[in-house]
C-alpha beads as a LAMMPS data file, in Angstrom:
LAMMPS data file: protein, C-alpha beads

186 atoms
185 bonds

1 atom types
1 bond types

-500.0 500.0 xlo xhi
-500.0 500.0 ylo yhi
-500.0 500.0 zlo zhi

Masses

1 110.0

Atoms # bond

1 1 1 -386.757 -278.575 -21.295
2 1 1 -388.188 -282.064 -21.585
3 1 1 -389.058 -283.882 -18.350
4 1 1 -387.247 -287.127 -17.734
5 1 1 -389.577 -290.124 -17.581
6 1 1 -389.662 -292.198 -14.400
7 1 1 -390.191 -295.951 -14.850
8 1 1 -393.318 -297.396 -13.230
9 1 1 -391.242 -300.422 -12.221
10 1 1 -390.374 -298.326 -9.151
11 1 1 -394.001 -298.845 -8.078
12 1 1 -394.501 -302.419 -9.298
13 1 1 -391.472 -304.328 -10.619
14 1 1 -393.437 -305.961 -13.460
15 1 1 -394.802 -302.702 -14.848
16 1 1 -393.145 -301.500 -18.053
17 1 1 -394.499 -297.984 -18.553
18 1 1 -393.171 -294.640 -17.378
19 1 1 -394.501 -291.221 -16.377
20 1 1 -393.284 -287.655 -16.193
21 1 1 -392.243 -286.620 -12.662
22 1 1 -395.498 -284.767 -11.832
23 1 1 -397.633 -287.758 -12.851
24 1 1 -395.312 -290.148 -10.998
25 1 1 -395.604 -288.022 -7.838
26 1 1 -399.417 -287.991 -8.188
27 1 1 -399.341 -291.790 -8.595
28 1 1 -397.303 -292.195 -5.407
29 1 1 -399.634 -289.836 -3.547
30 1 1 -402.663 -291.738 -4.880
31 1 1 -401.264 -295.017 -3.545
32 1 1 -400.595 -293.424 -0.160
33 1 1 -404.101 -291.948 -0.008
34 1 1 -405.747 -295.243 -0.943
35 1 1 -403.687 -297.132 1.654
36 1 1 -404.679 -294.571 4.274
37 1 1 -408.347 -294.787 3.246
38 1 1 -408.359 -298.597 3.474
39 1 1 -406.032 -298.981 6.478
40 1 1 -407.245 -301.746 8.763
41 1 1 -409.621 -303.251 6.205
42 1 1 -408.858 -306.571 4.567
43 1 1 -411.898 -306.530 2.297
44 1 1 -412.208 -304.044 -0.533
45 1 1 -414.827 -303.554 -3.201
46 1 1 -413.673 -302.878 -6.739
47 1 1 -415.557 -301.674 -9.812
48 1 1 -414.276 -302.231 -13.333
49 1 1 -415.878 -301.068 -16.545
50 1 1 -415.376 -301.820 -20.227
51 1 1 -417.063 -299.394 -22.626
52 1 1 -417.275 -299.837 -26.393
53 1 1 -418.597 -296.805 -28.242
54 1 1 -418.283 -295.524 -31.793
55 1 1 -415.067 -293.718 -30.933
56 1 1 -413.306 -296.630 -29.293
57 1 1 -412.855 -298.982 -26.382
58 1 1 -412.043 -297.868 -22.850
59 1 1 -411.276 -299.652 -19.597
60 1 1 -411.463 -298.289 -16.068
61 1 1 -411.280 -299.446 -12.490
62 1 1 -411.797 -298.001 -9.036
63 1 1 -411.514 -299.167 -5.464
64 1 1 -414.897 -298.295 -3.997
65 1 1 -414.607 -298.966 -0.283
66 1 1 -413.026 -301.034 2.473
67 1 1 -414.876 -303.353 4.859
68 1 1 -414.358 -305.585 7.857
69 1 1 -417.329 -307.898 7.222
70 1 1 -417.948 -309.830 4.011
71 1 1 -421.737 -309.382 4.271
72 1 1 -421.325 -305.592 4.371
73 1 1 -419.051 -305.662 1.323
74 1 1 -421.444 -307.899 -0.640
75 1 1 -424.399 -305.654 0.256
76 1 1 -422.400 -302.663 -0.935
77 1 1 -421.669 -304.118 -4.388
78 1 1 -425.279 -305.276 -4.703
79 1 1 -426.517 -301.724 -4.126
80 1 1 -423.811 -300.095 -6.291
81 1 1 -424.409 -302.486 -9.184
82 1 1 -428.195 -301.950 -9.073
83 1 1 -427.694 -298.173 -9.185
84 1 1 -425.247 -298.454 -12.106
85 1 1 -427.562 -300.784 -14.036
86 1 1 -430.564 -298.474 -13.578
87 1 1 -428.540 -295.420 -14.666
88 1 1 -427.177 -297.300 -17.705
89 1 1 -430.619 -298.442 -18.832
90 1 1 -432.003 -294.909 -18.416
91 1 1 -429.180 -293.301 -20.418
92 1 1 -430.401 -291.748 -23.688
93 1 1 -429.423 -293.380 -26.982
94 1 1 -429.288 -292.020 -30.487
95 1 1 -431.936 -292.942 -33.042
96 1 1 -434.455 -295.607 -32.149
97 1 1 -432.044 -297.614 -30.024
98 1 1 -432.673 -298.347 -26.354
99 1 1 -430.268 -299.762 -23.809
100 1 1 -431.116 -303.261 -22.581
101 1 1 -429.335 -305.752 -20.387
102 1 1 -427.532 -308.514 -22.251
103 1 1 -428.552 -311.799 -20.655
104 1 1 -425.986 -314.112 -22.270
105 1 1 -422.794 -312.271 -21.333
106 1 1 -419.850 -313.654 -19.404
107 1 1 -417.511 -311.677 -17.140
108 1 1 -414.421 -310.226 -18.802
109 1 1 -412.344 -310.959 -15.743
110 1 1 -412.353 -314.372 -14.049
111 1 1 -412.334 -314.624 -10.265
112 1 1 -408.820 -314.473 -8.857
113 1 1 -407.430 -316.658 -6.108
114 1 1 -403.784 -316.066 -5.304
115 1 1 -401.503 -316.184 -2.292
116 1 1 -402.530 -312.724 -0.995
117 1 1 -405.679 -311.815 -2.960
118 1 1 -408.939 -313.755 -3.134
119 1 1 -412.106 -312.905 -5.032
120 1 1 -415.046 -313.580 -2.718
121 1 1 -417.994 -312.307 -4.731
122 1 1 -418.533 -311.018 -8.282
123 1 1 -421.434 -309.228 -9.929
124 1 1 -421.160 -308.750 -13.690
125 1 1 -423.605 -307.241 -16.163
126 1 1 -423.596 -305.742 -19.612
127 1 1 -425.923 -303.360 -21.419
128 1 1 -426.141 -302.996 -25.196
129 1 1 -428.194 -301.021 -27.688
130 1 1 -428.193 -303.488 -30.559
131 1 1 -426.303 -301.012 -32.750
132 1 1 -423.133 -303.142 -32.524
133 1 1 -421.236 -299.990 -31.528
134 1 1 -422.495 -299.475 -27.985
135 1 1 -421.745 -301.972 -25.240
136 1 1 -420.993 -301.279 -21.610
137 1 1 -420.112 -303.817 -18.967
138 1 1 -419.341 -303.564 -15.280
139 1 1 -417.815 -305.971 -12.844
140 1 1 -418.170 -305.356 -9.131
141 1 1 -416.069 -307.510 -6.877
142 1 1 -415.302 -308.137 -3.222
143 1 1 -411.631 -308.925 -2.704
144 1 1 -409.918 -310.195 0.431
145 1 1 -406.450 -308.676 0.504
146 1 1 -403.951 -310.233 2.909
147 1 1 -401.061 -308.007 1.897
148 1 1 -399.424 -305.027 3.489
149 1 1 -399.814 -302.468 2.089
150 1 1 -403.302 -303.306 0.847
151 1 1 -402.821 -301.135 -2.274
152 1 1 -399.512 -302.321 -3.672
153 1 1 -397.823 -304.804 -5.996
154 1 1 -399.854 -307.836 -4.854
155 1 1 -403.121 -306.090 -5.727
156 1 1 -401.745 -304.618 -8.961
157 1 1 -400.405 -307.960 -10.171
158 1 1 -403.606 -309.832 -9.354
159 1 1 -405.367 -307.633 -11.907
160 1 1 -402.610 -308.153 -14.453
161 1 1 -402.572 -311.946 -14.262
162 1 1 -406.285 -312.319 -14.270
163 1 1 -406.770 -310.285 -17.390
164 1 1 -405.243 -312.939 -19.664
165 1 1 -407.155 -312.001 -22.811
166 1 1 -405.989 -308.415 -22.464
167 1 1 -402.424 -307.269 -22.648
168 1 1 -400.832 -306.713 -19.242
169 1 1 -400.427 -303.104 -20.300
170 1 1 -404.167 -302.472 -19.918
171 1 1 -404.225 -303.407 -16.229
172 1 1 -401.117 -301.304 -15.625
173 1 1 -402.681 -298.324 -17.377
174 1 1 -405.977 -298.705 -15.503
175 1 1 -404.180 -298.700 -12.159
176 1 1 -401.941 -295.779 -13.101
177 1 1 -404.880 -293.718 -14.368
178 1 1 -407.004 -294.420 -11.278
179 1 1 -404.220 -293.787 -8.764
180 1 1 -402.968 -290.617 -10.470
181 1 1 -406.544 -289.345 -10.220
182 1 1 -406.569 -290.180 -6.507
183 1 1 -403.287 -288.315 -6.097
184 1 1 -404.474 -285.240 -8.000
185 1 1 -407.799 -285.002 -6.164
186 1 1 -407.906 -282.247 -3.582

Bonds

1 1 1 2
2 1 2 3
3 1 3 4
4 1 4 5
5 1 5 6
6 1 6 7
7 1 7 8
8 1 8 9
9 1 9 10
10 1 10 11
11 1 11 12
12 1 12 13
13 1 13 14
14 1 14 15
15 1 15 16
16 1 16 17
17 1 17 18
18 1 18 19
19 1 19 20
20 1 20 21
21 1 21 22
22 1 22 23
23 1 23 24
24 1 24 25
25 1 25 26
26 1 26 27
27 1 27 28
28 1 28 29
29 1 29 30
30 1 30 31
31 1 31 32
32 1 32 33
33 1 33 34
34 1 34 35
35 1 35 36
36 1 36 37
37 1 37 38
38 1 38 39
39 1 39 40
40 1 40 41
41 1 41 42
42 1 42 43
43 1 43 44
44 1 44 45
45 1 45 46
46 1 46 47
47 1 47 48
48 1 48 49
49 1 49 50
50 1 50 51
51 1 51 52
52 1 52 53
53 1 53 54
54 1 54 55
55 1 55 56
56 1 56 57
57 1 57 58
58 1 58 59
59 1 59 60
60 1 60 61
61 1 61 62
62 1 62 63
63 1 63 64
64 1 64 65
65 1 65 66
66 1 66 67
67 1 67 68
68 1 68 69
69 1 69 70
70 1 70 71
71 1 71 72
72 1 72 73
73 1 73 74
74 1 74 75
75 1 75 76
76 1 76 77
77 1 77 78
78 1 78 79
79 1 79 80
80 1 80 81
81 1 81 82
82 1 82 83
83 1 83 84
84 1 84 85
85 1 85 86
86 1 86 87
87 1 87 88
88 1 88 89
89 1 89 90
90 1 90 91
91 1 91 92
92 1 92 93
93 1 93 94
94 1 94 95
95 1 95 96
96 1 96 97
97 1 97 98
98 1 98 99
99 1 99 100
100 1 100 101
101 1 101 102
102 1 102 103
103 1 103 104
104 1 104 105
105 1 105 106
106 1 106 107
107 1 107 108
108 1 108 109
109 1 109 110
110 1 110 111
111 1 111 112
112 1 112 113
113 1 113 114
114 1 114 115
115 1 115 116
116 1 116 117
117 1 117 118
118 1 118 119
119 1 119 120
120 1 120 121
121 1 121 122
122 1 122 123
123 1 123 124
124 1 124 125
125 1 125 126
126 1 126 127
127 1 127 128
128 1 128 129
129 1 129 130
130 1 130 131
131 1 131 132
132 1 132 133
133 1 133 134
134 1 134 135
135 1 135 136
136 1 136 137
137 1 137 138
138 1 138 139
139 1 139 140
140 1 140 141
141 1 141 142
142 1 142 143
143 1 143 144
144 1 144 145
145 1 145 146
146 1 146 147
147 1 147 148
148 1 148 149
149 1 149 150
150 1 150 151
151 1 151 152
152 1 152 153
153 1 153 154
154 1 154 155
155 1 155 156
156 1 156 157
157 1 157 158
158 1 158 159
159 1 159 160
160 1 160 161
161 1 161 162
162 1 162 163
163 1 163 164
164 1 164 165
165 1 165 166
166 1 166 167
167 1 167 168
168 1 168 169
169 1 169 170
170 1 170 171
171 1 171 172
172 1 172 173
173 1 173 174
174 1 174 175
175 1 175 176
176 1 176 177
177 1 177 178
178 1 178 179
179 1 179 180
180 1 180 181
181 1 181 182
182 1 182 183
183 1 183 184
184 1 184 185
185 1 185 186
């Protein structure tokens, strides 16, 4: 028997996708777990990645941690971004190519300032091989979230509206993928 799809609009009214019941339950559990993990914090750090490889383009996001003090959150993304950059530059390449940091890149996602979400600090970098097939970029961000729950429609929609060059569907899919993973984790 085929499972009936549940619309994601039950989670965020503007979302258009749907999921089978087990994935929808994992999504709900992921939201609950993330709200529990960040309860009491109004600052969160977020990591987003865009990876272009020979086999396609992928997008991902993750909420890294919650903080009470902006300085602590900024220090956290500084450390995390330095670790990611070092690992990316040390990653093996095929042929004679070597990863190097692209100095003339611009962030994919502009800083967001809305009624309940404010971008306080952004670190963006990109590494490339020169092969024209391999590019990886990361954006680390400190967000002030004055919404309850912290992980909910306000946060989801801030990512949708400030990804104007991408279809809204990408932000929706990134959130769903991340939160289902949080819900399925043991």
